[in-house]
Each structure stands twice: as structure tokens, then as C-alpha cells.
C-alpha positions in Angstrom: 1.1 -110.0 -6.8 3.1 -113.2 -6.2 3.1 -115.6 -3.2 6.1 -116.9 -1.6 5.0 -120.4 -0.5 6.4 -119.7 2.8 4.0 -120.2 5.9 5.4 -116.9 7.6 3.2 -114.2 8.6 5.8 -111.6 7.5 8.8 -112.7 5.6 11.8 -110.0 5.0 14.2 -111.0 2.3 17.2 -109.0 2.0 15.7 -105.6 3.1 17.7 -102.6 2.7 17.0 -99.0 3.0 19.3 -96.2 2.1 18.9 -92.1 2.6 21.4 -90.9 0.1 24.5 -92.1 1.0 23.7 -93.4 4.1 22.8 -97.1 4.3 20.4 -97.6 7.3 19.2 -101.2 6.6 21.6 -103.6 5.1 20.5 -107.1 3.9 17.8 -107.9 6.7 16.1 -111.2 6.2 13.8 -112.7 8.9 10.6 -114.9 9.0 8.0 -113.8 11.5 5.5 -116.5 12.3 1.9 -116.0 13.9 2.3 -115.7 17.4 5.8 -114.7 17.4 7.0 -112.1 19.8 9.8 -110.1 18.2 11.9 -107.3 19.6 13.9 -104.8 17.6 16.7 -103.6 20.0 19.4 -101.1 19.1 20.9 -97.6 19.9 19.1 -94.5 18.7 19.6 -94.1 15.1 20.2 -97.8 14.3 17.4 -98.1 11.9 14.6 -99.6 14.3 11.9 -97.5 13.4 13.0 -97.3 9.5 12.7 -101.2 9.5 9.2 -100.9 11.2 8.1 -98.3 8.7 9.3 -100.5 6.0 7.3 -103.5 7.0 4.1 -101.6 6.3 5.6 -99.4 3.6 5.5 -96.0 5.3 8.9 -96.0 4.2 9.7 -97.3 0.6 12.8 -100.0 1.1 15.3 -99.5 -1.3 16.3 -103.2 -2.0 14.7 -106.5 -1.1 11.2 -108.1 -0.7 8.5 -108.0 2.2 5.8 -110.6 2.0 2.7 -110.1 4.2 0.4 -113.4 4.5 2.2 -114.7 1.3 1.7 -111.3 -0.7 4.7 -109.4 -1.9 3.6 -105.9 -0.4 6.8 -104.3 -1.9 5.2 -105.1 -5.6 3.9 -101.6 -6.8 0.8 -103.4 -8.0 -0.3 -104.6 -4.3 -3.0 -102.6 -2.7 -0.8 -101.5 0.3 -4.0 -99.9 1.9 -5.8 -103.2 1.8 -3.0 -105.1 3.8 -2.5 -102.1 6.1 -6.2 -102.9 7.3 -4.7 -106.1 8.8 -1.4 -104.7 10.2 -1.1 -102.4 13.2 1.8 -100.1 14.5 2.2 -98.0 17.7 4.1 -95.0 16.8 6.6 -93.5 19.2 4.7 -90.4 19.3 1.1 -91.6 18.8 -1.8 -89.3 19.5 -5.4 -89.8 20.2 -7.8 -87.2 18.8 -8.2 -84.8 22.0 -11.4 -83.8 21.1 -13.2 -87.2 21.0 -13.8 -89.6 23.7 -12.0 -92.7 24.1 -14.8 -94.6 22.5 -15.0 -92.2 19.6 -11.1 -92.6 18.9 -11.4 -96.4 19.2 -14.3 -96.6 16.7 -13.5 -94.1 13.9 -11.2 -96.2 12.1 -13.4 -99.2 12.0 -16.5 -97.2 10.9 -14.5 -95.0 8.3 -12.3 -97.4 6.8 -13.9 -100.9 7.3 -17.5 -99.7 7.1 -19.0 -101.0 10.4 -21.8 -99.6 11.9 -21.4 -97.8 15.2 -23.0 -100.5 17.5 -20.6 -103.1 15.6 -17.6 -100.8 16.4 -18.5 -99.8 19.8 -19.0 -103.7 20.6 -15.7 -104.3 19.5 -14.0 -101.3 21.2 -15.6 -102.6 24.5 -14.2 -106.1 23.9 -10.7 -104.5 23.6 -11.3 -102.5 26.8 -12.4 -105.5 28.7 -9.1 -107.3 27.5 -6.9 -104.7 28.9 -9.1 -104.4 32.0 -9.6 -100.8 31.7 -12.4 -99.8 34.1 -11.8 -96.2 33.9 -11.8 -94.2 30.7 -9.9 -91.4 32.6 -6.8 -93.7 32.8 -7.1 -94.6 29.0 -7.2 -90.8 28.0 -4.5 -89.9 30.7 -1.9 -92.3 29.4 -3.2 -93.2 25.8 -5.0 -96.3 25.0 -2.4 -97.7 22.7 0.4 -97.7 25.5 -1.9 -99.4 27.9 -3.2 -101.9 25.7 0.4 -102.6 24.4 1.7 -102.6 28.1 -1.0 -105.1 29.0 -0.5 -107.6 26.3 3.3 -107.7 27.1 2.7 -108.2 30.8 0.5 -111.1 29.9 3.0 -112.7 27.5 5.7 -112.2 29.9 4.1 -113.4 33.2 1.0 -115.6 32.0 -1.3 -113.5 33.8 -3.1 -109.9 33.3 -2.1 -107.1 35.5 -5.5 -107.4 37.1 -4.6 -111.3 38.1 -1.2 -110.2 39.3 -2.5 -107.6 41.5 -5.3 -109.9 42.9 -2.3 -112.6 43.6 -0.2 -110.1 45.4 -2.8 -108.4 47.1 -2.7 -105.0 45.6 -5.9 -103.0 45.6 -5.1 -100.5 42.9 -2.0 -99.2 40.5 -1.0 -96.6 43.0 2.7 -98.1 43.0 2.8 -99.9 39.6 
């Protein structure tokens, strides 16, 4: 493992990804700092998902380096599973376990992967649910927790207020026409 000496949370240097003769990613270099909001925009098939999958090594880059918290995660000696515990990714087609409650879906990862107790994991899950202002588990199960959480965070970043604060300000009682 080597450190790069840069203060970026994620640093990508000359990243490339090819599938046989098709170059999907070519020489991508970017620094992403804590608190940055980054949008990856492009037409279907332009490599957006491939880029994101390379960032957490769900896809192995063909060339270049990726540093996460100063550690070269493209180095084969790096324990990528250790670093993935600090990363998150919402897939285009994410799925909750349909046979589990929302609370169980939220606590299974911290309990199994981080060795947290059930009470500790549930306390953290409640904090996350409060942050997204989810007062009804039915909403979470109907639309998927991850999409509601992501929407709520993005809404606050863009407007400076939570969806609940916005509804109060404009006099809306519910989400019926959001």
C-alpha cells in the first residue's frame, strides 16, 4: 500500500477501462474532496456506471490508479473489502430483501460485516430514518429506502432545507403531489 500525499478523499489518476477492443474509459483524472457533490452525466452507454464500479473495484480498471483516503486501492495487495466498508454505492437496480422488514434490511450489514450488536445497529438505523424524515415504514418499503434517502440528501443539498421543512414552508400537509 502506498499513500499519494494528496488531501483528496478519492483521487483518480489516468483511469482507463477496456472491454476487449472497446475503450469505455479513457484517461480519467479527478480529485474528489470530502463534502464535494459530483455528478457523472452522459448518454446511455458512455461509461458512467463502469466508472462508478471501478471506483470501488467492482470492475477492475485496465489502467490508472485510484486512491481512497490516500491508499492505492488498485494495488492487488490492498484489502479492498476493508475499504468498501467505508464506501457506499446505490445501484441502478437496487433491491431490498423482500422477506425482511426495513429495519432488518438496514441492520443486517452493520451486524454481519462490522460485528455491531442488534441494539447498536438499530439505533443507527433509527438515526438514518430520522434524517430522511421517514415516518412510515410503508413508504420506505414501497419505494426503497435507498432512493428516498438519496432524494432527501440531494434535496437538502440543493435547497438548504429538508423535504419536511419545505412542505411546512409552502403549507403542504402531505406528499400527495410531490
